[in-house]
C-alpha positions in Angstrom: 149.8 70.7 -111.0 149.9 66.7 -110.6 146.0 66.5 -109.4 145.6 69.4 -112.7 147.2 67.2 -115.2 145.2 63.6 -113.9 141.8 64.8 -112.8 141.1 65.7 -117.4 141.8 62.2 -118.2 140.0 61.2 -115.2 136.6 63.0 -115.6 137.1 61.8 -119.1 136.4 58.5 -118.4 134.1 58.7 -116.2 131.9 60.5 -119.0 132.7 57.3 -121.2 131.4 54.9 -119.0 127.8 57.2 -118.5 127.7 57.5 -122.0 128.7 53.5 -122.6 126.0 53.0 -119.9 123.1 54.6 -121.2 123.8 53.1 -124.8 124.2 49.7 -123.3 121.5 49.8 -120.5 118.5 51.0 -124.1 120.0 47.9 -125.6 119.6 45.4 -123.4 116.3 47.4 -122.3 115.3 47.0 -126.3 116.3 43.5 -126.8 114.4 42.0 -123.6 111.1 44.2 -125.1 111.1 42.1 -127.9 111.9 39.3 -126.2 109.2 40.1 -123.9 106.5 40.2 -126.6 107.6 36.8 -127.8 108.7 34.6 -125.1 105.7 33.1 -122.6 104.2 29.6 -122.3 103.4 29.7 -125.7 105.7 30.4 -128.5 105.1 33.1 -130.4 106.4 34.2 -134.1 108.2 37.7 -135.0 105.1 37.7 -138.3 102.7 36.9 -135.6 104.1 39.7 -133.0 104.6 41.9 -136.2 101.3 41.6 -137.4 99.4 41.6 -134.5 100.8 45.4 -133.8 100.0 46.1 -137.4 96.4 45.4 -137.1 94.9 45.8 -134.3 91.2 44.6 -136.2 92.9 40.6 -136.6 91.7 38.9 -132.9 92.9 35.5 -133.3 94.1 34.0 -130.8 97.6 34.6 -131.2 97.1 38.6 -131.4 95.1 38.6 -128.7 98.2 37.3 -126.5 100.2 39.4 -128.2 97.8 43.0 -127.8 95.7 42.2 -124.5 98.9 40.0 -122.1 102.5 40.5 -123.1 102.0 44.2 -124.4 100.6 45.6 -120.9 102.7 43.1 -119.4 105.6 44.1 -120.7 105.1 48.2 -120.6 103.8 48.0 -116.3 107.2 45.4 -115.5 109.4 48.6 -117.4 107.6 51.3 -115.7 107.6 49.4 -112.4 110.9 48.6 -112.5 112.2 52.5 -113.4 109.6 53.7 -110.4 111.5 51.5 -107.4 115.1 52.8 -109.2 114.2 56.3 -108.8 112.5 55.6 -105.6 115.7 53.6 -104.1 118.1 56.7 -105.6 116.3 58.6 -104.0 115.8 57.1 -100.7 119.4 56.4 -100.6 120.7 60.0 -101.2 118.4 61.9 -98.6 119.5 58.8 -96.1 122.7 59.8 -97.1 122.5 55.5 -96.9 123.5 53.0 -99.7 121.1 50.2 -98.0 118.1 52.6 -98.4 115.2 51.7 -100.8 111.3 51.1 -100.6 111.7 47.6 -99.3 113.7 48.0 -95.9 112.5 51.6 -95.3 109.2 50.4 -94.7 107.3 51.6 -97.6 106.5 48.3 -99.6 104.7 46.8 -96.0 103.1 50.1 -95.6 101.8 50.6 -99.2 100.7 46.5 -98.6 98.7 46.8 -94.8 96.9 49.1 -96.9 95.8 47.8 -100.0 95.1 44.6 -97.4 92.9 47.4 -94.9 90.8 48.0 -98.0 90.5 44.8 -98.9 89.0 44.3 -95.2 86.9 46.7 -95.6 85.3 46.8 -98.7 85.8 43.3 -99.7 88.3 44.3 -102.5 85.3 46.3 -104.9 87.4 49.6 -104.6 88.7 49.7 -107.9 92.1 50.9 -109.5 91.7 54.5 -108.3 90.9 52.5 -104.8 94.1 50.3 -105.3 96.4 53.8 -106.1 95.1 55.5 -103.0 95.0 52.7 -100.6 98.6 52.4 -102.1 99.7 55.8 -102.1 98.2 55.9 -97.9 99.9 53.4 -96.8 103.2 54.1 -98.0 102.8 57.9 -96.7 101.7 56.9 -93.4 105.3 54.2 -93.3 107.2 56.7 -94.9 106.6 59.5 -92.1 106.6 56.4 -89.8 110.2 55.7 -90.1 111.1 59.4 -89.8 109.9 60.4 -87.6 111.5 56.4 -85.4 114.7 57.4 -87.6 115.2 60.7 -85.6 115.2 62.4 -89.1 113.3 65.6 -88.2 115.4 66.3 -84.6 118.7 64.6 -85.6 119.4 64.5 -89.5 119.2 61.4 -91.6 121.7 59.0 -89.4 122.3 55.7 -91.8 122.1 53.0 -89.4 119.0 54.8 -87.4 116.5 54.3 -90.2 118.0 51.1 -91.5 117.0 49.8 -88.0 113.5 52.0 -87.6 112.2 50.4 -91.2 112.9 47.2 -90.5 111.2 47.4 -87.2 108.5 49.2 -89.3 108.3 47.4 -92.0 107.6 43.8 -89.4 105.3 45.1 -87.3 102.9 46.1 -90.5 104.0 43.1 -91.7 102.4 41.3 -88.9 99.5 43.5 -89.1 99.0 42.0 -92.1 99.6 38.5 -91.8 96.7 39.6 -88.6 94.0 40.6 -91.8 95.0 37.6 -93.3 94.0 35.4 -91.2 90.8 37.1 -89.6 89.5 37.4 -92.7 89.2 34.8 -95.1 88.1 37.5 -97.9 91.3 39.5 -97.4 92.8 36.4 -98.2 91.4 35.2 -101.3 92.0 38.9 -102.5 95.1 39.5 -101.2 97.6 36.8 -102.0 96.5 37.4 -105.4 98.7 41.1 -105.4 100.7 40.1 -103.2 103.0 37.9 -105.1 104.6 40.9 -106.3 104.6 40.4 -110.2 103.4 41.8 -113.1 101.2 39.1 -114.4 98.1 39.0 -115.1 98.0 42.4 -113.5 95.1 43.9 -117.0 96.5 46.4 -119.2 93.8 48.6 -117.4 96.3 49.6 -114.7 99.0 50.7 -118.1 98.0 53.9 -118.3 97.3 55.7 -114.9 101.0 53.6 -114.0 102.6 56.1 -116.3 100.5 58.9 -116.0 102.0 58.8 -112.7 105.5 57.0 -112.8 107.2 58.5 -115.4 106.5 62.4 -114.5 107.2 61.8 -110.8 110.7 60.3 -112.8 111.3 63.3 -114.8 111.2 65.3 -111.8 113.2 63.4 -109.6 115.5 63.9 -112.7 115.5 67.6 -112.0 116.3 67.3 -108.9 120.0 65.9 -109.6 121.6 68.5 -108.5 119.6 69.3 -105.2 120.1 65.8 -103.9 123.8 65.6 -104.8 124.6 68.6 -102.3 121.8 67.0 -99.6 124.0 63.2 -99.8 126.6 65.4 -98.5 125.1 66.9 -95.9 122.7 69.3 -94.7 125.8 71.7 -93.9 126.9 71.5 -97.0 123.9 71.6 -98.8 123.2 74.8 -96.7 126.4 76.1 -98.4 125.9 75.8 -101.3 122.5 77.3 -101.9 120.1 74.0 -101.0 116.9 74.1 -98.8 118.2 70.4 -97.1 114.2 70.3 -95.6 112.1 71.1 -99.2 114.9 68.8 -100.6 113.5 66.4 -98.1 109.6 67.3 -98.7 110.6 67.1 -102.6 111.7 64.0 -102.5 109.9 61.9 -99.7 106.8 63.3 -101.7 108.1 61.8 -105.1 109.2 58.3 -103.0 105.5 58.0 -102.2 104.0 58.7 -105.8 107.1 56.1 -107.1 106.8 53.1 -104.7 103.1 53.4 -104.4 102.6 53.4 -107.9 104.3 50.3 -108.5 103.5 48.7 -104.8 99.7 49.2 -106.3 100.2 47.4 -109.6 102.8 44.7 -109.0 102.9 44.4 -105.0 105.9 44.3 -103.0 108.9 44.1 -105.0 111.9 43.9 -103.0 116.0 44.4 -104.1 114.9 46.8 -107.0 115.5 49.5 -105.6 118.8 48.7 -103.4 120.3 46.5 -106.3 120.4 49.0 -108.9 121.2 52.7 -107.8 124.2 50.9 -106.2 125.6 49.4 -109.3 124.6 53.0 -111.1 127.1 54.7 -108.4 129.8 52.4 -108.9 129.7 52.4 -112.5 129.1 56.5 -113.6 130.0 57.5 -110.0 128.3 59.8 -107.2 126.2 62.4 -109.3 122.7 61.6 -109.0 122.3 64.0 -111.9 122.9 60.5 -113.7 122.2 58.0 -110.8 118.4 59.0 -110.8 117.7 58.6 -114.8 120.0 55.5 -115.0 118.6 53.5 -111.6 115.3 54.3 -113.2 117.0 52.0 -116.5 118.9 49.5 -115.1 115.4 49.1 -113.0 113.4 48.5 -115.9 115.7 46.0 -117.1 116.1 43.8 -114.0 112.2 43.8 -113.3 111.2 42.7 -117.4 114.7 40.7 -117.0 113.3 38.7 -114.3 109.7 38.6 -115.4 111.3 37.3 -118.5 113.4 34.6 -116.2 110.0 34.2 -114.6 107.6 32.7 -117.7 110.4 29.8 -118.9 112.9 28.9 -115.9 109.6 26.7 -114.4 107.1 25.7 -117.7 104.3 25.3 -117.7 104.2 27.2 -114.7 105.7 30.9 -113.6 108.0 32.2 -110.8 106.5 35.2 -109.6 108.6 38.4 -110.2 109.8 38.9 -106.2 111.2 35.5 -105.9 113.2 36.1 -109.7 114.0 39.5 -108.4 115.4 38.3 -105.0 117.3 35.3 -106.2 119.4 37.6 -108.9 119.4 40.8 -106.5 120.5 39.2 -103.3 123.4 37.6 -104.3 124.6 40.6 -106.4 123.6 42.9 -104.0 125.9 40.7 -101.7 129.0 41.4 -103.9 128.0 44.8 -104.3 128.4 45.5 -100.6 131.5 43.1 -100.2 133.2 45.8 -102.1 135.6 48.4 -100.5 134.7 50.7 -102.9 130.9 51.0 -100.9 132.3 52.4 -98.2 133.4 55.3 -100.1 129.8 56.1 -101.5 
């Protein structure tokens, strides 16, 4: 009787937190989007920004900075952050590991190694489609290798085993990539601009391919929320409620490859986003992946866009790469979250 009396208020409080989280996240993202277009090494007045948006025929320097540089950069930061956040949320559900994310489990390292290999083979002349192709292939190979090394196909997901396998495989791939950079100077010259982990100078031609891949993948991941809830409770529980653990694992792994591969192809390796955003969202709204997946996209987009803005203004006139800022922001946040006792019950 006591549980029946207490449960409805508890459920209402959680529902209220979810609504507040959505509203606050959307408001922050909108504010950062406006700020991202205004802020940079060259401040631009809001009236100039508005004129650049409403009158695309004008081609003075300020208008070109807004339309050709800052708007594509802002869009890329949002979609890259959303992709990494959702990829991390899916990996945490599939592996039942709150420390899982594309960087720790070697997916980003696989994409980077494949891109470096592509540069060595083709001399860097593979274009946008080739960049995405190599990144996807490397992410897929890394995901399969870590899953096999972690024994997920034989014994199911073990958080510690998967984390160790991911870290070991990422170190191995990092050594391979460094070998290419040392022995092929042309690879180093091209690769170093991509591998810093940033949305600065990526080019507007990457926006449409990234959006075309990432947005549908996030939508499909959101539809997978109920199945992720079942799998996150264990394979036996998932089967008892009618879910297919292998099917969910396959679909989730494919979405992770698409999301992490596309984000890494566009911006290079950016860490801590797929780790910190889903973890913070889970602490805010609870363990329901129907909410965790879309809110991870929202809060991870806020994190990457905010990090990009901070990187522009922290050391003017130079810029600090997005990956460095996300590490500076994400590492302390993650440590603080990890020290909370509630993490053990996620």
